[in-house]
C-alpha positions in Angstrom: 0.0 0.0 0.0 2.9 2.3 0.8 5.2 1.1 -2.0 6.0 3.8 -4.6 7.2 3.2 -8.1 9.9 5.4 -9.7 7.4 6.8 -12.2 8.7 8.1 -15.5 12.3 8.2 -14.4 14.3 5.1 -15.4 15.8 3.2 -12.5 18.9 2.5 -14.6 19.4 6.2 -15.4 18.7 7.3 -11.9 21.2 5.0 -10.1 24.9 5.7 -9.9 27.1 4.1 -12.6 30.3 3.9 -10.6 32.0 1.8 -9.5 31.4 -0.5 -12.5 30.0 -3.4 -10.6 26.6 -4.8 -9.7 26.3 -3.6 -6.1 24.0 -6.5 -5.2 27.1 -8.7 -5.4 27.8 -7.1 -2.0 24.3 -6.3 -0.9 23.6 -10.0 -0.7 26.5 -10.4 1.6 24.5 -8.8 4.4 24.1 -11.8 6.7 21.2 -12.6 9.0 23.5 -15.1 10.8 26.1 -12.4 11.5 23.5 -9.9 12.6 22.2 -12.4 15.1 25.7 -13.4 16.3 26.6 -9.7 17.0 23.2 -8.8 18.5 23.5 -11.6 21.1 26.7 -10.0 22.2 25.7 -6.3 22.0 22.4 -7.0 23.8 23.8 -9.7 26.1 23.8 -9.6 29.9 27.5 -8.7 29.9 26.8 -5.2 28.5 24.3 -4.6 31.3 21.9 -2.6 29.1 24.5 -0.1 27.8 23.4 2.9 29.8 25.3 6.0 28.9 28.5 6.6 31.0 28.4 3.2 32.6 30.8 0.3 32.4 28.3 -1.6 30.2 28.2 1.3 27.7 32.0 1.5 27.7 32.3 -2.2 27.1 29.9 -2.0 24.2 32.0 0.9 22.8 35.2 -1.1 23.0 33.5 -4.0 21.2 32.3 -1.9 18.3 35.7 -0.2 18.0 37.4 -3.6 17.8 34.9 -4.6 15.1 35.8 -1.6 13.0 39.5 -2.3 13.5 39.0 -6.0 12.6 37.5 -5.0 9.2 40.0 -2.4 8.4 38.1 0.8 9.0 40.1 3.9 9.8 39.7 5.7 13.1 37.2 8.5 12.5 37.3 10.5 15.7 40.5 12.4 15.1 44.0 11.9 16.5 44.0 8.2 15.6 41.0 7.5 17.8 37.8 5.6 17.1 35.9 7.3 20.0 34.7 10.9 20.1 34.6 11.5 23.8 32.2 14.0 25.4 31.8 15.1 29.0 28.7 14.6 31.2 27.9 15.8 34.7 26.1 14.3 37.6 25.4 15.5 41.1 26.1 13.1 43.9 25.0 13.3 47.6 27.6 12.4 50.2 27.0 12.6 54.0 23.9 14.4 55.3 22.4 15.0 58.7 19.3 16.5 60.2 19.0 17.3 63.9 15.9 18.9 65.5 16.1 20.0 69.1 19.2 17.7 69.6 17.4 14.6 68.1 19.1 13.1 65.0 16.8 11.7 62.3 17.6 8.9 59.9 18.0 9.4 56.2 15.1 7.9 54.1 13.3 7.1 57.3 12.4 10.6 58.2 14.2 12.9 55.7 15.9 12.9 52.3 17.8 15.1 49.9 17.5 14.7 46.1 20.9 15.1 44.4 19.8 17.5 41.7 17.4 19.5 43.7 19.2 21.9 46.1 22.4 23.4 47.5 25.0 21.8 49.7 26.2 23.3 53.0 25.7 23.6 56.7 22.8 25.5 58.3 21.5 26.4 61.7 17.7 27.2 61.5 16.2 29.2 64.3 13.1 30.4 62.5 11.0 29.1 59.7 7.9 30.2 57.8 5.1 27.6 57.5 3.0 28.2 54.3 0.7 25.1 54.3 0.1 23.8 50.8 2.3 26.5 49.3 -0.1 27.2 46.4 0.0 30.5 44.6 -2.5 31.0 41.7 -5.5 33.1 40.7 -7.7 31.5 43.3 -5.4 30.8 46.2 -2.4 32.5 47.8 -0.9 30.6 50.7 1.9 33.1 50.9 -0.2 36.2 51.6 1.3 38.3 54.4 4.1 35.7 54.9 7.8 36.9 54.8 9.4 34.5 52.2 12.5 36.5 51.3 15.5 35.5 53.4 13.6 32.9 55.4 13.4 29.1 55.5 9.9 28.1 54.2 8.1 24.9 54.9 5.4 23.6 52.5 3.3 20.5 52.0 3.9 18.2 49.1 0.1 17.8 48.8 -3.0 19.6 47.7 -6.3 20.1 49.5 -7.7 17.4 47.2 -5.2 14.7 48.1 -4.1 15.5 51.6 -5.9 12.5 53.0 -4.8 10.1 50.3 -1.8 7.8 50.4 1.4 8.9 48.7 1.2 8.4 44.9 4.2 6.8 43.1 6.8 9.4 42.5 4.6 12.0 44.1 7.6 13.9 45.3 8.4 15.6 41.9 5.0 15.8 40.2 4.5 18.9 38.1 0.8 19.6 37.7 -0.1 23.3 37.2 0.7 25.5 40.2 0.1 22.7 42.7 3.1 20.6 41.4 6.0 20.4 43.8 8.6 21.6 41.3 6.5 24.7 40.5 6.1 25.4 44.3 9.9 25.1 44.7 10.5 27.3 41.7 8.2 30.0 43.1 10.0 30.0 46.5 13.4 30.2 44.8 12.3 33.1 42.6 11.0 34.9 45.6 14.1 34.7 47.7 13.5 31.8 50.1 16.7 31.0 52.0 15.8 27.3 52.2 12.9 25.0 51.5 11.5 22.2 53.7 9.0 20.0 51.9 6.8 17.8 54.0 6.2 14.5 52.1 3.8 11.6 52.7 6.5 9.3 51.2 8.2 8.3 54.5 9.7 6.0 55.4 10.9 5.5 51.8 10.2 2.1 50.3 13.1 2.6 47.9 16.4 4.2 48.9 16.8 7.8 47.6 19.4 7.6 44.8 22.8 9.0 45.8 23.4 10.2 42.3 21.2 12.5 40.3 20.3 12.6 36.6 23.1 13.2 34.2 23.4 16.3 32.2 25.4 17.5 29.2 25.9 20.9 30.8 27.8 21.4 34.1 25.1 22.2 36.6 25.0 25.7 38.0 25.7 25.5 41.7 22.3 25.6 43.5 22.0 28.4 46.1 18.8 27.2 47.9 18.8 24.0 49.9 15.7 21.7 49.6 15.1 19.0 52.2 12.1 16.6 52.3 10.9 15.5 55.7 8.2 13.3 57.3 5.2 14.8 59.0 6.8 13.7 62.4 9.9 15.8 61.7 7.7 18.7 60.5 5.6 18.7 63.7 8.8 18.7 65.8 10.2 21.7 63.9 6.9 23.5 64.4 6.6 22.5 68.1 3.2 21.0 67.4 1.6 17.7 68.1 0.4 16.3 64.8 -0.7 12.6 64.7 -0.9 12.2 61.0 0.1 13.9 57.8 -3.3 15.4 57.1 -3.2 17.1 60.5 -0.7 19.6 59.1 -3.5 21.3 57.2 -4.8 22.7 60.5 -1.5 24.2 61.6 -1.8 28.0 61.1 0.5 29.6 58.6 3.1 31.9 60.0 6.6 32.2 61.4 7.8 29.7 64.0 10.8 29.5 66.3 12.7 26.3 66.0 16.1 24.7 66.5 17.3 22.7 63.4 20.8 21.8 62.3 21.3 20.3 58.9 24.3 19.4 56.7 24.4 18.4 53.1 27.5 17.3 51.3 27.2 17.3 47.5 29.7 17.0 44.7 29.4 17.2 40.9 30.9 14.3 39.2 32.4 14.6 35.7 31.7 11.6 33.6 32.5 10.6 30.0 30.7 9.0 27.1 31.6 8.5 23.5 30.5 8.1 19.9 32.3 5.3 18.1 33.4 6.3 14.6 35.1 4.3 11.9 35.4 5.2 8.2 36.0 3.8 4.8 37.9 6.4 2.8 36.5 7.4 -0.6 38.3 7.6 -3.9 37.8 10.6 -6.1 35.3 12.2 -3.8 36.9 11.3 -0.5 36.4 14.9 0.9 32.6 14.4 0.8 30.9 12.2 3.3 28.0 9.8 3.9 27.2 9.2 7.6 25.5 6.0 8.7 24.3 6.1 12.4 22.7 4.1 15.1 22.7 4.5 18.9 24.3 1.8 20.9 23.1 3.0 24.4 20.0 1.8 26.1 18.4 2.0 29.6 20.9 0.0 31.5 20.0 -1.7 34.8 17.4 -1.0 37.4 18.4 -2.9 40.4 19.1 -6.4 39.1 16.8 -6.0 36.1 18.6 -5.5 32.8 17.0 -3.6 29.9 18.7 -5.5 27.1 17.7 -3.1 24.3 17.9 -5.8 21.5 15.7 -3.9 19.1 16.2 -0.5 20.6 18.8 0.0 19.3 21.0 -3.1 19.4 19.4 -3.9 16.0 20.6 -0.6 14.5 24.0 -1.0 16.1 24.7 -4.4 14.6 23.3 -3.2 11.3 25.9 -0.4 11.2 28.5 -3.0 12.1 27.4 -5.3 9.4 27.3 -2.5 6.8 30.8 -1.6 7.7 31.9 -5.2 7.2 30.3 -5.4 3.8 31.5 -2.1 2.5 35.0 -3.0 3.7 34.8 -6.2 1.8 33.8 -4.3 -1.3 36.8 -2.0 -0.9 39.1 -4.9 -0.4 38.0 -6.3 -3.8 38.6 -3.0 -5.5 35.1 -1.5 -5.3 35.5 1.1 -2.6 33.1 4.1 -2.4 33.7 7.4 -4.2 32.7 9.3 -1.1 34.0 8.6 2.4 31.5 6.6 4.4 31.4 7.4 8.1 30.1 4.6 10.3 29.1 6.0 13.7 27.4 4.5 16.7 26.4 7.2 19.1 25.6 7.1 22.8 23.2 9.2 25.0 20.3 8.8 22.6 18.0 7.6 25.4 19.1 10.6 27.6 18.1 13.1 24.9 20.0 12.5 21.7 23.2 13.6 23.4 25.8 11.9 21.3 24.5 13.1 18.0 23.9 16.5 19.4 27.6 16.6 20.5 28.7 15.5 17.0 26.4 18.1 15.3 28.0 20.8 17.4 31.5 19.4 17.1 31.6 17.6 13.7 34.6 15.6 12.8 33.7 15.9 9.1 32.2 19.1 7.6 28.4 19.0 7.7 28.2 21.1 4.5 30.2 18.3 2.8 28.0 15.5 4.3 25.7 14.4 1.5 23.3 12.6 3.9 22.8 10.8 7.2 21.1 7.3 7.1 20.0 6.5 10.7 19.0 3.0 11.7 17.0 2.8 15.0 14.9 -0.3 15.7 14.8 -2.5 12.6 14.5 -6.0 14.1 10.8 -6.3 15.0 7.3 -6.1 13.6 4.9 -3.4 14.7 1.7 -5.4 15.7 -0.4 -2.5 14.3 1.0 -2.8 10.8 -1.7 -3.6 8.3 0.4 -4.6 5.2 2.8 -7.4 4.7 4.4 -7.5 8.1 7.3 -9.5 6.9 8.2 -7.1 4.1 8.0 -3.5 5.3 10.0 -0.7 6.9 9.0 2.8 8.0 11.1 5.4 6.2 11.0 8.9 7.7 12.4 12.2 6.5 12.6 11.5 2.8 10.2 14.4 2.0 12.4 17.0 3.7 15.5 18.9 2.8 16.3 17.1 -0.5 14.1 16.2 -3.4 16.7 13.5 -4.2 15.9 11.3 -1.2 12.6 9.7 -2.1 13.5 8.9 -5.7 16.7 7.2 -4.6 14.8 5.2 -2.0 12.2 4.1 -4.5 14.7 3.3 -7.2 17.0 1.1 -5.2 14.1 -0.6 -3.5 12.4 -1.3 -6.8 15.6 -2.7 -8.4 17.1 -4.7 -5.5 14.8 -5.2 -2.4 11.1 -4.7 -3.2 9.9 -3.8 0.3 6.9 -1.9 1.3 8.1 1.6 2.2 5.7 3.1 4.7 5.9 6.9 4.9 3.1 7.6 7.3 5.4 9.2 9.9 6.5 12.0 7.6 3.3 13.8 8.5 4.3 16.9 10.5 1.2 16.3 12.7 2.2 12.8 13.6 1.4 12.6 17.3 4.3 10.1 17.9 6.8 12.8 16.8 9.2 10.0 15.6 11.0 12.5 13.4 12.3 14.1 16.6 13.1 11.0 18.6 16.3 9.6 17.1 19.7 10.8 16.1 19.0 11.8 12.5 17.3 14.9 14.0 20.6 16.5 15.0 21.8 16.1 11.4 18.6 17.4 9.9 18.7 20.4 12.2 22.0 21.3 10.6 20.6 21.0 7.1 21.9 17.5 6.3 19.4 15.4 4.4 18.3 12.3 6.3 16.5 9.0 6.1 15.4 7.3 9.3 14.7 3.5 9.1 12.3 2.2 11.8 10.1 -0.8 12.4 7.6 0.9 14.7 7.0 0.0 18.4 5.9 -3.2 20.1 5.0 -4.5 23.5 8.7 -4.9 24.6 9.7 -1.4 23.8 11.7 0.0 26.7 11.1 -3.1 28.7 13.4 -5.8 30.1 11.8 -8.2 27.6 13.4 -6.5 24.5 15.8 -9.4 24.0 17.6 -10.9 21.0 15.5 -14.0 20.8 12.5 -11.9 19.7 14.2 -10.4 16.7 13.1 -11.3 13.2 16.5 -11.8 11.6 15.4 -12.5 8.0 13.3 -9.3 8.0 16.1 -7.4 9.7 18.5 -8.6 7.0 16.2 -7.3 4.3 16.0 -3.9 5.9 19.7 -3.7 6.1 19.9 -4.8 2.5 17.8 -1.7 1.6 20.1 0.6 3.6 23.1 -0.9 1.9 21.8 -0.1 -1.6 20.7 3.4 -0.6 24.1 4.0 0.9 25.9 2.6 -2.1 24.0 5.0 -4.4 24.6 8.0 -2.2 28.3 7.3 -1.8 28.9 6.8 -5.6 26.6 9.2 -7.5 28.2 12.1 -9.3 26.7 14.8 -7.2 26.0 15.3 -3.5 22.3 15.3 -2.7 20.6 18.6 -3.4 19.5 20.7 -0.4 16.5 22.2 -2.1 13.6 21.8 0.3 12.7 23.5 3.6 12.6 21.4 6.7 8.9 22.3 7.4 9.0 20.9 10.9 8.4 22.7 14.2 11.4 22.7 16.5 12.0 19.8 18.7 
């Protein structure tokens, strides 16, 4: 249904004529058996889910690098390296303490500190302002006539509607209008609070508070306002009130209270490192022009003892890039190397926010204006159960209608001549609610003006679950999809001219 013919343009005339060899001699070398062999390693338990900046991710990077070396690819990251390193940052909590009227409270039993949330330091608190729910909107102002600036302020992590209800999962950082905790905290910071005490229903903690916060590409600005979460028992002690349950705090009058609190928070910012793994096959007469083939090799890592294997997402794309590198290297060894330099790049940090490709886009090894296209492979090993056509003979192709009028004719031509798959283009719609165009690494090439094609199988029940394992991959179908990418890459690497950049992106920003 979604298959397109070339129309009036002859396939023979459209496709590149050099090098003088039938490319399918090499296209048919794409091996389902080798894809399977490599995927069982990349998505194996030893890689621990390949979360960015973890030992598992670094182990996967080393494995990919060795694969590139084995097949004769040149190091593509500069200075003889296969890995383009980039820094990451992560806040980490060390020792903390909380003492109220000489009584010491236990971490996670009665108080906690989120690594990314507040400042570090030592404080003696002799006065605090109690502001109840801490809501400020058009209908309610819990801060009326209260001195926020320069004072420690205590608020409830609750609303009038849920004060009597048990703590919801992850209630502590919900962001819902003006009643969400993060918005309450932002309001107090903006209005000069010296420190913030949040009374949470989530004590004692069922799960230990993480000692390390979320990673970031940017070094965090040192927080100036401490934020401490406490139980209702600690709160009542601070206020010198007898409160028998959390909901009883709604009856405590707002105002300034004398107290005696000592607290200490030790926090450091860790500098971490991740990498994009880059190998290249140098071109011949057009070696200073480039075709970039990408996938992301990171996934979600481990949560406790549970491993998120990421076989389809995006182990399938990773081993596809590895297999394409092997086949193109074989072609070059037989005297049929590409005219343009082909850059094989597996990036990290995709699951965190397309970090690796963003870093490359801002720090390109090869000039983006000389990059003819980016072919991005992200999830090509499974079948979307909602697909209505031939589920064993399709792939979603995304982005062909943007930036270059050459993209779709090339896809159609190589597919018609060599592969004959159903090319489903439904996700090219700018109004696509899934926003797949924004959700993989091609986006950071397209944002710089580089024409892209994104190859994708759609989603399935194991997406971002521990059950995304290599045994569920459809290897013959995956082989066929990689076969299509091979021929598309061959054409783009060998045609006389770079792809035109003659179309507007016509997409809202990410």
